NUMIMI-920349 format. One record per residue (C-alpha): x, z, y; residue in three letters. Coordinates in steps of 0.2 Angstrom, whole numbers. Example, Ala and Ser with C-alpha at 12.3 -4.5 7.8 and 13.67 -1.06 7.14 Angstrom:
REM NUMIMI-920349
c1  c3  c2  r
62  39  -22  ALA
68  36  -5  SER
REM end
This chain:
REM NUMIMI-920349
c1  c3  c2  r
73  82  76  UNK
63  68  66  UNK
46  66  73  UNK
32  68  56  UNK
27  51  51  UNK
9  46  54  UNK
5  32  42  UNK
-9  19  52  UNK
-20  9  38  UNK
-37  0  37  UNK
-48  -2  21  UNK
-44  -4  1  UNK
-46  -21  3  UNK
-36  -27  19  UNK
-44  -41  30  UNK
-35  -48  43  UNK
-44  -37  57  UNK
-39  -19  46  UNK
-21  -27  43  UNK
-19  -33  61  UNK
-28  -18  69  UNK
-15  -6  57  UNK
-2  -16  65  UNK
-9  -18  85  UNK
-11  2  84  UNK
5  7  75  UNK
14  0  89  UNK
3  6  105  UNK
7  22  96  UNK
26  21  94  UNK
26  16  115  UNK
16  30  115  UNK
30  43  106  UNK
21  45  91  UNK
31  38  74  UNK
18  29  70  UNK
19  15  55  UNK
8  3  48  UNK
4  0  30  UNK
-7  -8  21  UNK
-19  0  5  UNK
-21  -16  -4  UNK
-15  -35  -7  UNK
-18  -42  10  UNK
-28  -62  6  UNK
-20  -79  10  UNK
-27  -79  29  UNK
-21  -60  35  UNK
-3  -66  26  UNK
-4  -87  35  UNK
-10  -75  53  UNK
8  -63  49  UNK
20  -79  44  UNK
17  -86  59  UNK
19  -74  72  UNK
34  -69  61  UNK
27  -50  59  UNK
33  -40  42  UNK
19  -36  30  UNK
17  -18  32  UNK
22  -6  15  UNK
10  -2  1  UNK
1  15  4  UNK
-3  22  -14  UNK
-7  36  -7  UNK
-9  54  5  UNK
-11  66  -9  UNK
3  81  -5  UNK
17  80  -12  UNK
32  95  -16  UNK
42  86  -2  UNK
27  89  8  UNK
28  109  7  UNK
42  121  12  UNK
48  124  -7  UNK
67  131  -6  UNK
77  116  -1  UNK
96  115  -2  UNK
94  133  -14  UNK
106  129  -30  UNK
120  137  -38  UNK
137  126  -45  UNK
140  129  -61  UNK
158  135  -59  UNK
151  149  -50  UNK
151  166  -54  UNK
139  178  -61  UNK
144  189  -46  UNK
142  176  -35  UNK
124  171  -43  UNK
118  188  -41  UNK
125  189  -24  UNK
116  174  -19  UNK
99  182  -27  UNK
101  196  -17  UNK
105  187  0  UNK
89  176  -2  UNK
78  188  -13  UNK
72  176  -25  UNK
76  175  -43  UNK
81  161  -51  UNK
91  146  -45  UNK
97  129  -53  UNK
113  125  -58  UNK
122  110  -54  UNK
136  100  -54  UNK
147  95  -42  UNK
138  77  -42  UNK
120  90  -38  UNK
116  85  -55  UNK
106  99  -64  UNK
115  109  -78  UNK
101  119  -82  UNK
94  137  -74  UNK
101  154  -72  UNK
87  171  -68  UNK
89  188  -64  UNK
84  189  -80  UNK
98  179  -89  UNK
109  192  -76  UNK
105  208  -83  UNK
104  200  -101  UNK
123  197  -100  UNK
128  209  -90  UNK
119  224  -101  UNK
127  217  -118  UNK
140  228  -125  UNK
150  216  -134  UNK
151  204  -121  UNK
171  207  -120  UNK
179  189  -117  UNK
175  180  -101  UNK
179  162  -98  UNK
180  158  -81  UNK
197  152  -68  UNK
209  160  -58  UNK
201  158  -42  UNK
187  166  -48  UNK
197  180  -53  UNK
205  183  -39  UNK
188  184  -30  UNK
178  193  -40  UNK
190  211  -40  UNK
196  204  -22  UNK
215  203  -29  UNK
229  198  -23  UNK
238  180  -32  UNK
257  188  -40  UNK
260  172  -53  UNK
249  159  -55  UNK
251  147  -70  UNK
230  142  -76  UNK
216  135  -65  UNK
208  141  -81  UNK
205  157  -89  UNK
201  162  -106  UNK
202  178  -116  UNK
195  195  -123  UNK
193  210  -108  UNK
206  224  -111  UNK
205  239  -103  UNK
223  251  -103  UNK
212  268  -101  UNK
222  274  -118  UNK
237  281  -124  UNK
250  269  -123  UNK
252  272  -144  UNK
235  270  -145  UNK
233  256  -136  UNK
249  247  -146  UNK
245  254  -162  UNK
225  246  -162  UNK
224  233  -152  UNK
234  216  -154  UNK
237  210  -138  UNK
238  191  -139  UNK
240  173  -128  UNK
221  176  -131  UNK
221  193  -119  UNK
216  197  -101  UNK
224  214  -97  UNK
219  225  -83  UNK
234  240  -82  UNK
240  253  -71  UNK
260  259  -69  UNK
260  259  -87  UNK
278  253  -92  UNK
278  251  -110  UNK
260  242  -110  UNK
267  230  -99  UNK
279  227  -110  UNK
271  226  -125  UNK
259  215  -115  UNK
272  202  -108  UNK
281  203  -125  UNK
262  197  -135  UNK
262  182  -121  UNK
245  190  -114  UNK
237  177  -106  UNK
235  184  -89  UNK
239  205  -84  UNK
228  213  -69  UNK
237  226  -61  UNK
223  239  -54  UNK
226  252  -41  UNK
237  243  -30  UNK
255  244  -42  UNK
267  231  -41  UNK
277  225  -56  UNK
294  227  -56  UNK
307  213  -54  UNK
313  214  -69  UNK
294  215  -77  UNK
290  199  -68  UNK
304  189  -72  UNK
300  191  -88  UNK
281  186  -86  UNK
286  171  -74  UNK
298  163  -90  UNK
284  166  -101  UNK
273  159  -90  UNK
258  175  -87  UNK
245  175  -75  UNK
246  190  -63  UNK
233  198  -50  UNK
236  215  -41  UNK
221  222  -37  UNK
217  239  -24  UNK
200  242  -36  UNK
201  258  -51  UNK
204  250  -69  UNK
184  254  -72  UNK
176  245  -57  UNK
190  231  -60  UNK
183  227  -77  UNK
167  225  -73  UNK
172  215  -57  UNK
180  205  -71  UNK
166  202  -83  UNK
157  197  -67  UNK
169  182  -64  UNK
162  174  -78  UNK
156  157  -75  UNK
133  156  -73  UNK
136  140  -83  UNK
140  149  -100  UNK
123  161  -96  UNK
112  147  -90  UNK
98  141  -101  UNK
103  124  -104  UNK
88  119  -118  UNK
73  118  -113  UNK
71  120  -92  UNK
57  108  -81  UNK
60  102  -65  UNK
49  92  -56  UNK
54  75  -43  UNK
48  80  -24  UNK
37  64  -24  UNK
28  73  -38  UNK
9  79  -32  UNK
13  95  -27  UNK
-9  101  -36  UNK
-3  92  -51  UNK
12  102  -51  UNK
3  119  -49  UNK
-8  115  -63  UNK
7  110  -74  UNK
19  124  -70  UNK
4  137  -74  UNK
5  128  -91  UNK
21  129  -94  UNK
21  147  -87  UNK
39  148  -78  UNK
39  153  -59  UNK
57  146  -53  UNK
57  125  -57  UNK
71  112  -51  UNK
66  100  -38  UNK
75  84  -38  UNK
75  67  -28  UNK
77  49  -33  UNK
93  50  -42  UNK
89  65  -51  UNK
101  77  -38  UNK
94  94  -36  UNK
87  96  -19  UNK
81  116  -22  UNK
70  128  -28  UNK
50  129  -28  UNK
43  146  -34  UNK
23  143  -43  UNK
23  163  -33  UNK
23  157  -16  UNK
13  155  -2  UNK
20  137  0  UNK
17  130  21  UNK
11  115  19  UNK
14  97  28  UNK
-1  87  24  UNK
3  69  28  UNK
-5  60  44  UNK
-17  49  44  UNK
-26  36  57  UNK
-41  25  51  UNK
-41  8  58  UNK
-59  -3  55  UNK
-66  11  40  UNK
-73  28  41  UNK
-78  28  22  UNK
-71  40  8  UNK
-74  27  -4  UNK
-66  13  7  UNK
-50  24  11  UNK
-34  29  3  UNK
-33  42  -12  UNK
-31  59  -8  UNK
-36  57  11  UNK
-46  74  7  UNK
-27  83  6  UNK
-22  73  23  UNK
-24  77  42  UNK
-35  63  52  UNK
-29  64  65  UNK
-38  47  74  UNK
-52  31  69  UNK
-55  16  76  UNK
-66  8  70  UNK
-81  -4  74  UNK
-93  3  59  UNK
-106  14  54  UNK
-101  32  54  UNK
-98  37  36  UNK
-94  53  28  UNK
-78  59  32  UNK
-77  72  41  UNK
-63  86  49  UNK
-57  100  51  UNK
-52  102  69  UNK
-58  88  84  UNK
-50  71  85  UNK
-51  55  92  UNK
-65  46  86  UNK
-67  31  94  UNK
-82  18  89  UNK
-89  3  97  UNK
-102  -10  94  UNK
-89  -22  93  UNK
-85  -38  85  UNK
-69  -32  76  UNK
-60  -18  78  UNK
-44  -24  86  UNK
-59  -28  105  UNK
-57  -10  104  UNK
-38  -8  99  UNK
-35  -21  115  UNK
-46  -10  125  UNK
-34  7  121  UNK
-17  -5  128  UNK
-27  -8  144  UNK
-30  11  147  UNK
-13  15  143  UNK
-5  2  154  UNK
6  -2  140  UNK
12  -21  138  UNK
8  -30  125  UNK
21  -42  115  UNK
17  -61  109  UNK
16  -55  93  UNK
3  -40  95  UNK
-8  -50  106  UNK
-6  -63  92  UNK
-11  -51  78  UNK
-26  -44  88  UNK
-34  -63  93  UNK
-31  -69  75  UNK
-40  -47  69  UNK
-56  -54  82  UNK
-59  -74  78  UNK
-59  -67  58  UNK
-71  -55  60  UNK
-82  -64  73  UNK
-81  -81  64  UNK
-73  -88  80  UNK
-86  -80  89  UNK
-99  -86  81  UNK
-104  -73  70  UNK
-121  -61  75  UNK
-108  -46  75  UNK
-100  -55  91  UNK
-102  -49  107  UNK
-96  -51  126  UNK
-82  -40  125  UNK
-76  -47  110  UNK
-78  -67  117  UNK
-68  -56  136  UNK
-56  -52  125  UNK
-51  -66  116  UNK
-49  -77  133  UNK
-41  -63  139  UNK
-27  -65  127  UNK
-26  -83  121  UNK
-23  -87  143  UNK
-10  -72  141  UNK
-3  -81  126  UNK
-6  -97  131  UNK
-15  -102  114  UNK
-28  -115  109  UNK
-39  -103  101  UNK
-50  -111  93  UNK
-36  -126  87  UNK
-27  -109  80  UNK
-42  -102  72  UNK
-44  -118  61  UNK
-28  -116  54  UNK
-33  -99  50  UNK
-47  -106  41  UNK
-40  -119  31  UNK
-25  -103  26  UNK
-39  -94  22  UNK
-53  -101  11  UNK
-43  -109  0  UNK
-46  -102  -18  UNK
-32  -112  -26  UNK
-25  -101  -39  UNK
-35  -87  -37  UNK
-43  -80  -52  UNK
-64  -77  -53  UNK
-59  -58  -50  UNK
-47  -61  -36  UNK
-60  -72  -27  UNK
-75  -58  -30  UNK
-62  -43  -24  UNK
-52  -50  -10  UNK
-65  -42  2  UNK
-76  -30  -8  UNK
-84  -15  -4  UNK
-87  1  -9  UNK
-104  9  -2  UNK
-115  23  -6  UNK
-131  30  3  UNK
-135  48  -5  UNK
-133  45  -23  UNK
-133  28  -27  UNK
-117  17  -26  UNK
-118  -2  -24  UNK
-104  -17  -18  UNK
-105  -30  -7  UNK
-90  -44  -11  UNK
-89  -60  4  UNK
-78  -73  5  UNK
-76  -85  19  UNK
-72  -104  11  UNK
-75  -120  10  UNK
-74  -122  -5  UNK
-92  -121  -8  UNK
-96  -132  -24  UNK
-80  -125  -35  UNK
-88  -106  -33  UNK
-105  -114  -36  UNK
-99  -121  -54  UNK
-95  -108  -59  UNK
-107  -96  -54  UNK
-111  -89  -72  UNK
-94  -83  -74  UNK
-95  -74  -57  UNK
-113  -64  -59  UNK
-105  -61  -80  UNK
-90  -51  -71  UNK
-100  -44  -56  UNK
-113  -36  -73  UNK
-98  -32  -80  UNK
-92  -21  -64  UNK
-108  -14  -61  UNK
-109  -6  -79  UNK
-93  -2  -77  UNK
-93  8  -61  UNK
-113  14  -62  UNK
-118  2  -48  UNK
-136  1  -44  UNK
-132  -16  -39  UNK
-119  -31  -32  UNK
-120  -45  -22  UNK
-107  -58  -19  UNK
-107  -68  -1  UNK
-102  -84  -2  UNK
-100  -88  18  UNK
-99  -106  22  UNK
-94  -104  41  UNK
-99  -125  44  UNK
-116  -123  38  UNK
-116  -105  49  UNK
-126  -96  34  UNK
-121  -89  17  UNK
-124  -92  -2  UNK
-127  -76  -12  UNK
-126  -72  -29  UNK
-132  -53  -37  UNK
-135  -44  -52  UNK
-150  -41  -62  UNK
-166  -32  -54  UNK
-159  -39  -36  UNK
-177  -50  -33  UNK
-187  -41  -26  UNK
-174  -34  -14  UNK
-166  -50  -6  UNK
-185  -55  -4  UNK
-192  -41  3  UNK
-177  -39  15  UNK
-171  -57  20  UNK
-189  -65  21  UNK
-183  -74  6  UNK
-200  -82  -4  UNK
-190  -92  -18  UNK
-175  -80  -26  UNK
-163  -88  -35  UNK
-142  -87  -38  UNK
-133  -96  -27  UNK
-150  -95  -14  UNK
-144  -100  5  UNK
-148  -89  17  UNK
-146  -99  35  UNK
-136  -88  48  UNK
-131  -74  37  UNK
-113  -74  41  UNK
-110  -52  42  UNK
-110  -41  30  UNK
-109  -26  40  UNK
-125  -30  48  UNK
-136  -43  40  UNK
-135  -36  23  UNK
-131  -18  22  UNK
-141  -10  33  UNK
-156  -19  24  UNK
-147  -13  5  UNK
-149  4  15  UNK
-164  6  17  UNK
-170  -1  1  UNK
-162  8  -11  UNK
-166  26  -2  UNK
REM end
């Protein structure tokens, strides 16, 4: 049995630490027997692309949501009826499974319509339905009969039961090639039927046709079936042999793809007012049936969060998923879980420093490319161990990994920095939002973007355009403020752009006498440690 998949991912604005830690944790979990898969919640930046290419690691697939989907609930998988099945087959199918409706499908599983118990009852109680369209095989199965003569696979005709006197039948019932005759041992009626070239004769009560009549019927290519049922039961069974496709509702039925969000389906279904809905797959093939009134067992998607633990930074629909673990190095956020989980949170410079400890604790060997992921994440988040967030454990981890990999990590970081800091080809919006995070303090929301670049002059010459873009985002998203931190690793500090009304906060929080757009703050390199805590304190 395939183990349930567990998605491992970082925050909405993937940086190198979040992507590489997701890849590393997913690998670790697979080595421990979990069906874990790394995912990303957005486009990876240039630095991360360089890292993945350098170590020949495939970019994780995009994950847009972990909302509960129809495929995540126990609907009636495989519940459908072939269009050439009979009314009787369908009724027995409903009775056996305890359902009141089902999709009708073609041989290639495409939906042709929907039929319900109400449709079947309506067909049965209508007295004027004397005409049946079916197949020889369906007739044979319905009357539990024996094949005597077969010339047609498809059989359609008016049902005539020879229960009246022969004279009455001969005088008042015109038999022709459009007739399905149900008859017992009545020689005159049988001869008349054969002479009239009826379509099919069904002999009831186990009676046999005599040899002369059999020969005449064979010459005229008349279908013959024999059954042990009596006339009345045979007539009902013949009526029930009708193709189910002939009574299904094919004009207006509603179907839902298995990837449709489950709670959206419930809302839509209640508007439509039906109970039974076909479920289809990617190629529109029918997968089964879902019913609104059922209490479907739900299988929430299982997730592991890395490098974040706040809902505003995470995937859409997180409240409908089951968080089974968090690995992070940020402050504790707003997430809560219904059950206890493994929550690994440490005051270190990178999530990958924690992940490295997890490998060591479980005695799992680290392949070269996974070691490359970890060291890249740590170097990126600590600015090659120079950031104020860098801890001794970060330094120890980098040196251990570098020695095992035989990697000159300082030279490698310069290559990372060169690849990642270029803003060539990026729009101003992309520069602002490539590492952009939303935060909330009580009912107040704000955002902080950060870029680490060697191309400071190009940003500063267009600072007015960046500020206008920030003001627009502030208004559109009802934010208290937006800061844009432009970090210059060579000067070991950052330039600050900000939205209107931030001057007092910047002055008080960062002890700046002269606040202006593009002001340089020496030593500021960490959004998490040197910016966010001060903003949180100020806007409370």
